C-alpha positions in Angstrom: 0.1 -0.2 0.0 1.3 3.4 -1.0 0.7 6.6 0.9 0.1 9.6 -0.9 1.4 12.8 0.3 0.2 16.0 -1.1 2.7 18.7 -1.0 1.3 21.8 0.5 2.0 25.0 -1.1 2.8 27.9 1.4 1.7 31.3 0.6 4.6 33.9 1.0 4.1 36.3 3.6 2.6 39.7 2.0 3.6 42.1 4.6 6.1 42.6 7.4 4.8 45.6 10.3 7.7 47.0 12.3 7.0 48.6 15.3 9.7 50.0 17.5 9.4 50.0 21.2 10.5 52.5 23.5 9.2 54.3 26.5 5.5 53.8 25.3 3.7 51.8 27.9 0.6 54.3 27.7 0.3 53.8 24.0 1.6 50.7 22.7 -1.5 48.5 23.8 -3.6 50.7 21.3 -0.7 50.8 18.3 -0.6 46.9 18.3 -4.6 46.5 18.5 -4.8 48.8 15.6 -2.6 46.3 13.8 -4.2 43.3 14.8 -7.6 44.9 13.5 -6.6 45.1 9.9 -9.1 43.9 7.5 -5.8 42.2 5.7 -4.7 39.6 8.0 -1.5 37.9 6.2 1.0 40.1 7.9 3.9 39.6 10.8 4.2 42.2 13.3 7.8 42.6 14.4 7.9 44.3 17.7 11.5 45.8 18.2 12.1 46.2 22.1 15.0 49.2 22.0 15.6 48.5 25.7 12.7 50.3 26.9 13.0 51.2 30.8 9.4 51.0 31.5 6.8 48.5 31.1 6.2 48.7 27.4 7.8 45.2 27.2 5.6 43.6 29.7 2.4 45.0 27.8 3.6 43.5 24.6 4.3 40.2 26.0 0.8 40.0 27.0 -0.6 39.6 23.6 -1.2 36.1 22.4 -1.0 36.3 18.5 1.2 33.8 16.6 1.9 37.1 13.9 3.8 38.6 16.7 7.7 38.6 17.3 9.4 40.4 19.7 12.9 41.1 18.9 15.2 42.6 21.6 18.2 45.0 21.3 21.0 44.3 24.0 21.4 48.2 24.1 19.3 51.4 23.3 20.1 52.4 20.0 17.5 54.5 18.7 14.5 54.6 16.4 16.7 54.1 12.8 18.3 51.3 14.3 15.1 49.5 15.6 13.8 50.0 12.1 16.8 48.6 10.5 16.5 45.5 13.0 12.7 45.0 12.0 13.5 45.4 8.2 16.6 42.6 8.6 14.0 40.5 10.2 11.1 41.2 7.8 10.0 38.2 5.5 7.1 40.1 3.8 7.0 41.3 0.6 6.1 44.8 1.9 7.6 46.6 5.0 5.0 48.5 6.5 6.3 50.9 9.7 4.0 52.0 12.6 5.4 54.2 15.6 4.2 52.8 18.9 2.3 56.0 20.1 0.1 56.3 16.6 -2.6 54.1 15.3 -3.7 52.6 11.9 -7.3 52.6 10.3 -8.3 48.8 9.8 -8.3 49.1 6.1 -4.5 50.5 6.3 -2.7 47.7 5.1 -5.7 46.6 2.8 -5.2 49.8 0.8 -1.5 50.1 0.2 -1.5 46.4 -0.8 -3.7 47.0 -3.6 -1.7 50.4 -4.5 1.3 48.7 -4.8 0.2 45.5 -6.5 -1.2 47.8 -9.2 1.4 50.2 -9.2 4.9 48.4 -10.0 6.8 51.5 -10.3 5.8 52.8 -7.2 8.3 51.9 -4.2 6.7 53.9 -1.4 3.2 54.0 -0.8 1.9 56.4 2.0 -1.4 57.8 2.9 -2.8 60.9 4.5 -2.7 60.9 8.3 -5.6 62.3 10.8 -4.4 63.8 13.8 -5.0 62.6 17.6 -4.4 64.4 20.5 -2.1 63.0 23.3 -5.1 61.2 24.8 -5.8 59.4 21.6 -8.7 61.6 20.5 -9.2 62.5 17.0 -9.2 65.9 16.6 -10.6 65.6 12.8 -7.8 67.6 11.4 -5.5 66.1 8.7 -2.4 65.9 7.1 -2.8 67.1 3.7 0.3 66.5 1.6 0.7 66.1 -2.2 -0.2 62.6 -3.2 1.3 62.3 -6.8 3.9 63.6 -9.1 6.1 63.7 -6.4 9.8 64.5 -7.3 12.9 65.0 -4.9 12.5 68.7 -4.6 8.9 68.3 -3.2 10.2 65.6 -0.8 13.0 67.8 0.2 10.9 70.8 0.9 7.8 69.4 2.2 8.2 65.8 2.9 4.8 64.6 1.9 5.1 61.0 3.7 4.5 63.1 6.8 5.1 60.9 9.6 6.7 57.2 10.2 3.7 55.4 10.6 2.4 56.3 7.0 4.7 54.5 4.5 4.3 50.9 3.2 7.9 49.9 1.3 8.5 47.1 -1.4 11.3 44.9 -0.3 13.2 45.6 -3.3 13.1 49.4 -2.7 14.6 49.0 0.6 17.3 46.3 -1.0 18.2 49.2 -3.6 19.4 51.4 -0.8 20.9 49.0 1.7 24.6 49.4 2.9 26.9 47.9 5.5 27.5 49.9 8.5 31.2 48.8 9.7 31.5 51.6 12.3 29.4 49.4 14.8 30.4 47.0 16.9 29.2 44.1 14.8 28.8 45.0 10.7 25.1 44.7 9.5 22.9 45.8 6.8 21.5 49.3 7.3 18.4 51.1 5.3 17.8 54.0 7.9 20.8 56.1 8.7 21.8 54.9 12.3 23.9 58.1 13.1 20.8 60.1 12.9 18.2 60.1 16.0 15.8 62.3 14.1 15.4 63.4 10.5 16.2 59.3 9.5 13.0 59.1 7.8 13.0 61.9 5.4 16.8 61.0 4.9 15.7 57.8 4.0 12.9 58.7 1.4 15.2 61.2 -0.2 18.0 58.7 -0.8 15.2 56.6 -2.4 13.9 59.1 -4.9 17.4 60.7 -5.7 19.5 57.3 -6.1 17.0 54.7 -7.4 14.2 54.6 -10.2 11.5 54.1 -7.5 8.5 56.5 -7.2 7.0 57.8 -4.2 3.0 58.2 -4.3 0.4 58.7 -1.7 -3.4 57.7 -1.4 -6.0 60.2 -0.5 -7.6 58.0 2.6 -6.5 59.3 6.1 -5.7 55.8 7.1 -2.7 56.8 9.7 -3.8 58.1 13.1 -0.7 60.5 14.4 -0.5 61.5 17.9 0.2 64.7 18.9 2.8 63.7 21.6 4.6 66.6 23.3 6.8 64.1 25.1 8.0 62.5 21.8 11.1 63.2 19.9 9.7 66.3 18.4 9.4 68.3 21.3 13.0 69.1 21.4 12.8 71.8 18.5 16.5 72.7 18.7 17.6 69.3 18.1 15.2 68.4 15.4 16.5 71.6 13.3 20.2 70.5 14.0 19.2 66.9 13.0 17.6 68.4 10.1 20.8 70.4 9.2 22.8 67.2 9.3 20.4 65.4 6.7 21.0 68.1 4.6 25.0 68.0 4.6 25.0 64.1 3.9 22.4 64.8 1.0 24.7 67.0 -0.7 27.1 64.0 -0.8 24.5 62.2 -3.1 22.3 64.8 -4.5 24.4 67.9 -5.0 22.6 69.5 -7.6 19.2 69.2 -5.9 20.8 70.8 -2.9 22.5 73.3 -4.7 19.1 74.5 -6.5 16.6 73.7 -3.4 18.6 74.1 -0.3 17.7 77.3 0.9 13.6 77.1 0.2 13.9 73.6 1.8 15.1 75.3 5.0 12.9 77.8 5.0 10.0 75.1 5.0 11.9 73.2 7.5 12.0 76.5 9.9 8.4 77.2 9.3 7.3 73.5 10.2 9.4 73.5 13.4 7.6 77.0 14.1 4.3 74.9 13.5 5.6 72.1 16.1 6.3 75.2 18.5 2.6 76.5 18.2 1.8 72.7 19.0 3.6 72.6 22.1 2.2 76.2 23.2 5.5 78.3 22.9 4.7 81.3 21.3 7.9 82.6 21.8 9.8 80.0 20.0 7.3 79.8 17.1 7.6 83.6 16.3 11.5 83.3 16.4 11.2 80.1 14.0 8.7 81.8 11.6 11.0 85.0 11.2 14.0 82.9 10.6 12.2 81.2 8.0 11.1 84.3 6.3 14.6 85.9 6.6 15.8 82.5 4.8 13.5 82.4 1.9 10.7 85.3 1.8 9.2 83.6 -1.5 7.3 81.0 0.9 4.6 83.7 1.4 4.0 83.6 -2.3 4.5 80.0 -2.8 2.2 78.8 0.2 0.2 81.7 1.1 -2.4 80.5 3.0 -0.5 78.1 5.0 2.5 80.4 5.8 -0.2 83.3 6.7 -1.8 80.6 9.2 1.3 79.8 10.9 2.3 83.6 11.1 -1.5 84.4 12.8 -0.9 81.3 15.2 2.5 82.1 16.1 1.6 85.9 17.2 -1.7 85.0 18.8 -0.1 82.6 21.0 2.4 85.1 21.9 0.4 87.7 22.5 -2.9 86.2 24.2 -3.5 84.8 27.1 -3.4 81.0 26.5 -7.1 80.5 27.5 -7.8 82.9 24.6 -5.7 81.4 22.2 -7.0 78.2 23.0 -10.6 79.5 22.0 -9.4 80.7 18.8 -7.4 77.5 17.8 -10.4 75.4 18.6 -12.4 77.7 16.1 -9.9 77.3 13.5 -9.4 73.8 13.9 -13.0 72.7 13.3 -13.0 75.3 10.2 -9.9 73.7 9.1 -11.2 70.1 9.4 -14.5 70.7 7.6 -12.5 72.0 4.6 -10.2 69.4 4.7 -12.7 66.5 4.9 -14.8 68.1 2.1 -11.4 67.8 0.1 -10.9 64.2 1.1 -14.6 63.6 0.1 -13.9 65.1 -3.3 -11.1 62.8 -3.7 -13.4 60.1 -3.8 -13.0 58.6 -0.1 -15.5 56.6 1.5 -17.2 58.5 4.1 -16.6 55.5 6.4 -12.9 56.3 6.4 -13.2 59.6 7.8 -14.5 58.1 11.1 
């Protein structure tokens, strides 16, 4: 009697989700749950514990899901190194990133997979984002970046990807920028530059666009929920700006013509962005300082983006001059108006109203 054995084919994993873990005990459970609740379920979730000193790792270990893998660093190495560790362990065709204080819409992976499957020239797919406050309440204001025809100068000046929880990237795209880090205790493959503790994401995207053939493209649905976290890396504005300048200095090595043409305008946009960060931190003095630096660096940003620049100017001066209680009233009114305008634009782009909830 001969036994017949049928060889079962295993379906290659479609997506690896990489989530760095560090000092996020207040948020990480919600972040993980938002990944596990995805409508597309054929993924692995790689939790990279970067020697978090709080209770984050214990919270991660409570989850009993075979798709979750916890990988631990021997010492704290920073966000770029944690993402690199995740990429090296990833087995999926696509690699998605989510920061552990953010969340995703349940259709996030499904929509990006459809996008990448149907657009083989696109190496980075990203989405619009919806802001949350520190407590995780959606405030119905959106990041509304350029979604198509993105050139290197657009990425340099405005970073349409917006945040580290928005992109889903082809493995081949990451492979095309891989390099070996020999200045570490153990040489290993890098994708994000581990010398950066901030600006590591924009540096990576810029390197992809300027040194490879891959395109970057966004989808209109706000599938990323981005937390405005004053305690995060972005809270230290001076360090953030210094890190951006370091990124510019590095980029001059692989995109000198781009920097020669657009560096000053890009610097002005970055200074304006930091002014908005200061506004979110309710620091009117710093907001006005950085806004003045932006306008001094490249006054033409007023003409190029009149509405956004004037809105930043109004918010900065109101924050500096008004009592905080009155400023917050003005801010709430402005946010409600802006949110309605943005939601209407998203609807006109054909996004289902269900994706705005």
